[in-house]
N, C-alpha and C positions, 0 to 999 in steps of 0.2 A: 360452469362459467368458462368461457373461452377467452384466453388472453393472446394478444399479439406480442411477439418478442423479436429482438434482433440479437444474434450471437456475434460477439466481437472479441478481439484479442489484442493484447499488447505484449510482445515478446513471449507469446505462449501462455501468459497469464490470461485465462479466458473468462468471459463475462456473458451473462444474459441481461440485456438491457430492456427495460419495460417502461413505457410511457404511462404514468399514473396521474397525469395532470387533470384528468376528468374525475378524479376522486377514487380510483381503484385502490382497494386495500388488500394486502396479502398477509396471511398469518404465517407464523414460524413453520408449521408443518407444510404449508404450501411452498414456502421458500426452499425447504429441504427437498421436496419432491422435484421442483424445477431444477435444482442443482444436482440431483442424483444422476450419475452418468449411465446407469442401467435402466431406470424407470422414468427418467425425466429428460430434459434437454442436456444437462451436464455442464457444469462450470465451477470455477473456483469461488466466484461471488456473483450475486444478483444485484444489479444496479437499477435503482428506481428513480425515474424522473418525476419530480413533484413540484407544485408551485412554491416559489420562495416565500418564506415568512419574513425574512430580513429584507427591508426595502433596498438595501445596497446590493442584493444578489439578483441574478437573472433566473436561477433555478435552485431548487433544493435537491441536493445530491445525496441519496440514501444508499448505503452500502450494507449488504447482508452477506454474511459468511455462509458457507455451504451447510453449516449446522443450524442456521436460522438466526444466529445472533447478529446484532447490528454493530458495525465497525465505525470508527470515527473518521478514518481517512484511507484512501487507496490511490497512490499516484498513477499506476497503470490504468486503473479504472477512471480516474479523472480525465486522462487523455481520451479514452474511448467515449466517455460521457460527453465531453465537449464536442468531439467530432460527430457524435450521434445527433445532438440537438441541432447542430448546424446543417448536416446533410439531410435530416428529416424535415427541415424547414421550420423548426420550432423557434429558431433564432437566425437572423441574418448577420449577426455580429461575429467577428473573428476574435474579439476579446470578450470572453464570457466568464462571469463571476458565479461561483458555485457556493451554496450554503451547505456546510456539513456539520456533524456533531462536534468536529474539532475546530470549527471556525470557517472563515471565508477562504476560498481557494480561487486564485486568478489564473485563467488559462488563455493561451493564444494559439490559434491555428496558423501554422507557418505555411508558406506557399509550397513547400516540398512535401506536404501531407504529414509532416512531423507536427507534434503538438508540444508546446512549452508550457510548463506548469510552475507557477510560483507557489511553493509549498508552505510559505510563511517561515517564521523564525522557530528554530528548535527550542525546546524547554528542557532544562537540566535539573531543576529543583525536584527532589524526590516526590514531594506532594503533588506536583503537576504532571508526573509521568503516568500513573502513580506507582511509587516504589517505596518500600519500607527501608529507611536508612536513617541514622542519627544525624547525618549532615551530607551536603552535596560533595561529591568527589569525582575526579576524572575517571576512575575505575573503581569497581567493587569486587570483593571476593564472595562467591556464592557457593555454598555447600549443597551438594546433591547426593543422591544414592550412588552416583557413578564417580564421585570425587568432587574436588573443588575446581571452580572455573572463575577466571577473571573476566569481567564483563564491563562494557560501557553501557549505561542506561540513559535513555532520553526519550522525549516525545516529539514527534513531528506530525501532530494531529492524532496519532495513536502511539501506544508504547512500544519501544524497541529495546532489545538487549543485543549487543554486538560482541561476538567472541572472535578474537584474533587467532587464526590457525596457520600452520605452516603449509598445509596442502588440503584444500577443500575436497579434493577427490578422495582422500583417505579419511575424511572426517565422518563419524557415525552420526549424521544429521538426524536420522529417524530415532536414534536412541537418546541423544543429548537434547534434541529440540524439545520434546515434551517435558523433560526434567526441568529445564529452565523455563519453558513457556507456561508451565502450570505451577511454578514455584510459589510458595506461600508469601514471599516478599513482593510479588506482583499481584495485588489483590484483584485486578481486573484481567489477569493474564498478560502475555506479552508476545510479540513477534520476535523470533530469534534469528539473527543473521550470523553466518559463519564467514568471516572475511579473510581473504588472503591478499596481502600487499605485494604486487609484482614490481612496481616502481612508483615514482612520485606522481605519475599521471594515469595509473591503471590499477584497479582493484578487481579481484574475482570474488564472487559472492554466491552463497546458497542461503535460502531463507525458509525457515519453518514457521508458517503463519498460524496464528491462533484461529481455531475454527475451520482450518482448511488443510493443515499439514504442509509438507514441502511443496512449493509451487515452482513453476519454471521461471517466474520473475516476480518481483515485488518492488514497485516504484518507491514507496515510502521507505522500504527496507534498504534500497540502494542509496537513498538520501541519508539515512541513519548511518550506514556504513561509512560513507564519505565523511560525514561529520565526525564520527568517532576516529577515523584515521587522521583527519586534519587536526583534531585536538591532541592527537599523539604526535603531531608534526611529521607525519609519514607521507602526506600528499600535499600538492599545491592547491590553489583555489579553484581549479577546474580539473576534473578527471573523468575518465571512462570507467564505468562499473559494468563488468561483464557477468551476466547471470546465465544459467543454462539455456534460457530462451533467447538471449541476445544481449545487446549493450545499450546503456543509457549514458547520456552526458549530464553530469551533475556539476553545478557551480555553487560555491559557498565561500565568500570572502572571509568569514569568521563571525564571531559573536556580535549580535546586534544587527545582523543582515539576514535577509530571506534566503532560502535554498531554492535554486532554479533547476528544474529537471526537464530534459528534452528527449523525446523518443517517439516511436510510431504508435498509431492506433488503426487497427485493421478491421474491416467488416468481413464476416465469415458467411453468414446466411441469415435469412428471416423465416419466420414461421408462426404457427399458432399451436396452442396447447390447451387441452381441456383439463381444468382443475375440478 
């Protein structure tokens, strides 16, 4: 089977985008092969365009991690997905609604080639993350083989744990990330963000993503970090989140409101691959 694909990236978080509106189905081993950086195209995640099942959506947006597992949301991917369907002529709308496992995502293609994404409202109840806790709390203590960590836990379409650190450059992300990411209190695993607060309008962030490891950027992770910092009263309602791959603008007035994320979506190349 020969598939056509487009390689895209948002702040270095890279994706292989595939149009499956004709009914194409990919297995987990095929996803892993496509994502493999030595034997396949190589990417953090494979994004699949499929017909919407929800009448309120324009497309079904499916997100597969490099290990073949399916994710509920990806903010950087949503920007790339929206620009892909517009540039490929699959839609002539600049406001595109995407159906995901985590719910509907509203996207807007800005005139400066930036894409704004309404990520929806965050969820903090442990059962909605999911996270094992006796009651909802602003932060939680998590015991690991490397000691105890204080985390914020929330869902913004997919689960996130955010750890406040003094210096992300000196943080052992590759060591701590898997310990929290695969912790038994997160039954579906969790994306782990390591956040450094520079001032009330600027955060620095590194993210260890479930199924992918540390990536250059994570859109939903940037949203989760800003939310966690805002609940700690460390940032204002709009701030810049700088990741290794670049910066995103995140807006969140507070509980009861949606999170807005704005950033780039870039085409890299197109090609075909034999599976």
